[in-house]
N, C-alpha and C positions, 0 to 999 in steps of 0.2 A: 715774531709773527709766524716764522716758518715753524717752530717748535710749537706753537698754538695749532697750526695747521695740521701738523702730523699727529697731534694729541687728538684731535677732534675726528681725524681719519681712523684712528686707532680704535676710537670709541664707537665709531660707527660699524667698523669691522667686527668689533666684538660682539655687538648687538646683532649684526647679520648672521654671525656664526653660533648664535645660541643654540643650545640643545632643545629641540621641539618637543622631545618626549622625555620625562624622567626615567632615572635608570630602572625603577622597579616595573615601569610599563614595558620598557624594551626587553628586559629579562623574561618577563611573563609572556610577552608577545611572542618571542622566538621558541620559548619552551612549548607554548601552545602550537606553534606552526610545525615544529618537530613531531610532537604527538600527534596532531591532526594527520599528517603526511603518512605516520607509520599506519595509523588506524585505517585510513582511507585505502592503502595498498593492501594490508592485510584482509580489509573489509571486502575488497573485490575478489581475494582468494576464497574467502568463505562463501561469497554471493555464488562464486562458480560452481560450488558444490550442491546448491540447490538454487538455480536462477529463478528469479521473478519473471523474467522476460526472455524472448527468444534470441539471446545473445550472451556470450561469456566474454570476460575480459581477458586480454592476451596475458600470458604468463611473464612476459617482459616486463609488465607494470603491476604485478602482484607481489605480494610478501608472504613467506611462510612455506612455499613449495607444495604444501597440501593442507587439508583441513585442519589437522591437529596443529601443525606448525602455525599456521595462520591465526588460529584461536589463542595460541599462546602470546605472539606479538599483539594481537588486538586487546587482549585482557591487560597486558603489561602496560601498553600505551593508555588503555582506559583509565587506568588508575592515576597516572601521570595527569591525563587531561582533566579529570574530575578535580583533583587535589589542586593543580595550578589554576583551573578555571574557578574554583571556589575562593581562592585567594584573590583572584582578579576582581571578581565580582564583589567581594567584601571591601576591598580597597578602593574600587571604583565608586561604591556607594559611600564608604566612609570618608574619602576625601572630597567628595563632592565632584569628582572628574566627570562622572556621567552626567550629572545635571549641566554643568558648565560647557561640556564638549558636544553633547548629543541633543540639547533641548534649547530653544524650541525647535520643532519640525513643522513646517507649513506646506500644504499642498501647493499652494502659489509659488512658494521658495523652491520646491522640488522641481516644479515644471520649468521655471525660469532657470535654475542652474542646470538642468537636463539640457535645454536648447542651447545654452552657452557653451556646455561641454561638447555637445556634437557638432557645433560650429567652430570649435577651438577658440572660444573667446571667454573661457572660464579662467578667472586670475588665479594666480597662486603667490600672490604677493606676501601673504602672511599664513606660513604653514601650521602656526599654532591654532588657527581657526578653520574649523571643518564647515565646508558649504553644505546646503541642505541635501545634496545628493550623497555626500559622504555620511551625514548624521543618519539618513535613512539606512544606507547599507551597514553602517557599524552597528547600529540599533538592532537592526534586523538580523544580523549574523549572530549577536548575543542570544537573542531569543532562539533561533535555529540551533545553536550550539546547546541551548538547555533541553530542547526537544529531542535532538538527536540523542542525547545521554539518557533522558528518560526513556525514549523508546527503545533504545538498546538495552536497558535494564529490563524492561518488560519483556524483551525477546529472550534475554539471557536466563532469567528467573520468572518464567511465566505461571508457575504455581506458587511460589513463595510471594511473588509480586502481584498476584492475580487481580488484585484492586487495580493496579497500574495497567496492567495489560488490558482489562476491561475497559479502563479509561480511554484507551487508544481504539476501542472496537474490537479488541480480540487479537490474537497472536498473529493472525495472517494479515490484518490491517496495519498492526505495529510494524511488521517488516516492510510494507510499502512506504509507511511514513518515514522510517529509517532511511530507506533508499532515497526518497525524495529530499530529505534534509541533506544526506551526503552529496547529492546532486548540486544543491544550492551551494553548499560550502565549497565544491570544487569550481563551480561557476565564480563564486566569491574570490576565491584564490587567483584564478584566470585573470579577472579584471583588476584585482589588487596588484598583481605583479606587472600587467601591462601599464597601468598608471604610474607605477614607479618606475618603469622604463621611458615611459614617455615625457614624465617630468624632467625638466632642465638638469643637467649635471649639478650645477651649482646649488640648486634647490636640494638636490639629493643629499648633497655635502652637508647642508644646513641640518637635515634630518639626523644624521649620525654624528653631529657635533664636530665635523672636521673643520 
């Protein structure tokens, strides 16, 4: 009986400690995170050279030191983000992960889960399943990621890609779109990190497969 009990406990522990995200998702996720942080910090330095608003970012949180250096960092990270992002999108659609993880999203579900989250009643029993708020955020940030890349290309090559620049309403409008998308990504990162910190340690261990 005791050996049977131990065996059952081991099986239960193995299930509880299952890896929630496959290896390719984790690898692409962290590559995206690094590329995005580099692009944001270098982008702030680029912004400082020609600000859209009446403020500048502190040099302590920018990358590149000056406009030329920031552009080099920005373009290097841009290619990494684009290639990595395309692989992520291709695998996400090919494996059916996006459909399984992000659909369906319903207004009623989003409202209900938002209320539960704000009152600390949102369950985290199964980390392999996203609630409606997570689905909306993750689906939304993918769209924002696509828009920020396209708007960035239209700013980088406004003559060669004039059709794309025109699609955004012109060069100046594309800059504002790019800035807004950057702000949304920064806000997402802040919320994402905050939620990761708030989730109990035992659940975080499940995510990384410990």
